[in-house]
N, C-alpha and C positions, 0 to 999 in steps of 0.2 A: 780949607777943610774945617776949620773951627766954625765958620758960618753954617756949614751943613750940619755939624754936630749940634750947634745951638738950636737950629731950626727943628731938627728931629727930636731933641729933648723937649722943646716946647710943644711939638705935635704929640709926643707920647703923654705929656701931662694932660692934654685935652682929649685923648682918645682912649683913656683907660675906662673900664666899665663903670657906669653906663657911658658909652662914648658920645661925645658931643660933635665930633667931626670924624670923617673917614677919608682915607687916602684912596684915590681911584687907581685904575690900572696904569695910567700914564705916570702918575707920581711914584707908584711903587716900582715900576720898571726903571724909571730914572734913578731913584735912590739905590736900587739894586745894582745898577750899572756903576754908579759912583762908588759904592762900597766895594764892588769887585775890583775896580781900578785902583782904589786906595789900598786894598790889601796887597795887590801885586806890587804897587810902588813901595809900600812899606817893607815888603819882604825882600826886594831886590836892591834897595838903595844902599844898604850896608852889607851887601853880599860879599862874603869873604871867600877867597880862593880855597878850594878844597872842602868847603862846607856847603852841603846842599840841603841843610835843614830848613832854609828859608822858603823852600818850595812847599813845605807842609803847613806853614803859617796860614795862608789863605784858606786851605782846606779845613783847618781847625776853626778859624774865625767864622767861616760860612757853614759850620757843622750843622746847626739847627735847620737853616733853609735847605741844605742838601738832604738831610734826613727827611724833612717834610716832603720834598719833591719826590724822593725815591719811594717813600711809603705810599704817597698818594697815587703815584703811577702804578705801583703794585696792586693796591686795592682796586683801582678802576679796571686794570687789566684782568684781575682774577674774577671780578664781577661781570666782565663782559661789557663794560660801559665805555663810552668815548673817553679817551685820555684828555680831551680838551674841553669837556663840558664842566661847568662849575658845579660843585656839590659841597657837602659838609664833611668831607673825609680828610680835611687838613688836621694837622697835629693838635691845634688848639680846640677845634671842634670835637676831636676824638677824646680829649681830656675832659671836656664838659659832658660828653656822652657817657664817660666812665664814672661820673658823679661829682666832679669838681665844679665849683661855681666858676663863673666867667673870670672873676678877679683872681681866684686861685689858679686857674689855667694860665692866665697871663703871667702871674708871678712865677709859675713853674717854668714857662718858656724863658722868662728873663733869667732865672737862676741857671738853667741849663746853658743858655747863651753865655752868661758870665763865666761859667766853668770852662767852656770851650775857649773863650777869649783869654782867660787866665793861662790856660795851657799853651796857647799860641804865644803869649808874652814870655812865658818861661822857656819856650823852645830855644831862644837864642842864648840862654844862660847855662845850658846843659850840654854835655857831650853827646855823641851819637847814641849811646845806650840810653841815656836819660831822655833824649828826644823820642826814641822808640817806645820807652815806657809811657811818656806823656800821650803819644798817639794811641797806644793800646788802652790807656785809661779812658780816653774819650770814646774810643770804639766800644769798650766794655760798657760804658755808661749808656750809649745808644742801644747796644744789644740788650741790656737790662730793661730799658724803657720799652723796646719792641717786644720783648718777652712778656712783660707785664701787660702791655696792650693786647697782645694776642690771647693771653689767658683770660683777661676780662672781656674781650670782644666776643668770645663764644656765647656770651649771655645776651648779646644785643642783636638787633637787625641791621642790615646794610645801611650805611649812612647815605641818604639821598636828600635832595632838596625838596 
């Protein structure tokens, strides 16, 4: 797992704007699969009887990709476009369309991801009420982001390639 983390950190250093290398579909699917498996393994390795908070950790860790997938599907569906055609309606593209530079959009995605991962790490250290509060905080953060995007999106045209 440390090998994967090192490779991804090295990749991120070379793919920040202006990007020198890009990951293709095969690489991103493979990395996504490994991240999903590792979140499940990490959540259930130390599973305690009577505590089901570990189930929430993968959802929090994968919060940004899940938010991106959900919003992209909603945008494409509402605009009557194919759900499977590539376009620029992903979260980072929407941030750039709202006026952020590419570097600022990437940093914004990193900060939101770090926030979700911190909440997932804290999940095992709190009781059930604290876990609920952490999940609600992450949910509120994504709701705030979606609300800001919708407010600002009324000024722009549909995102197409």
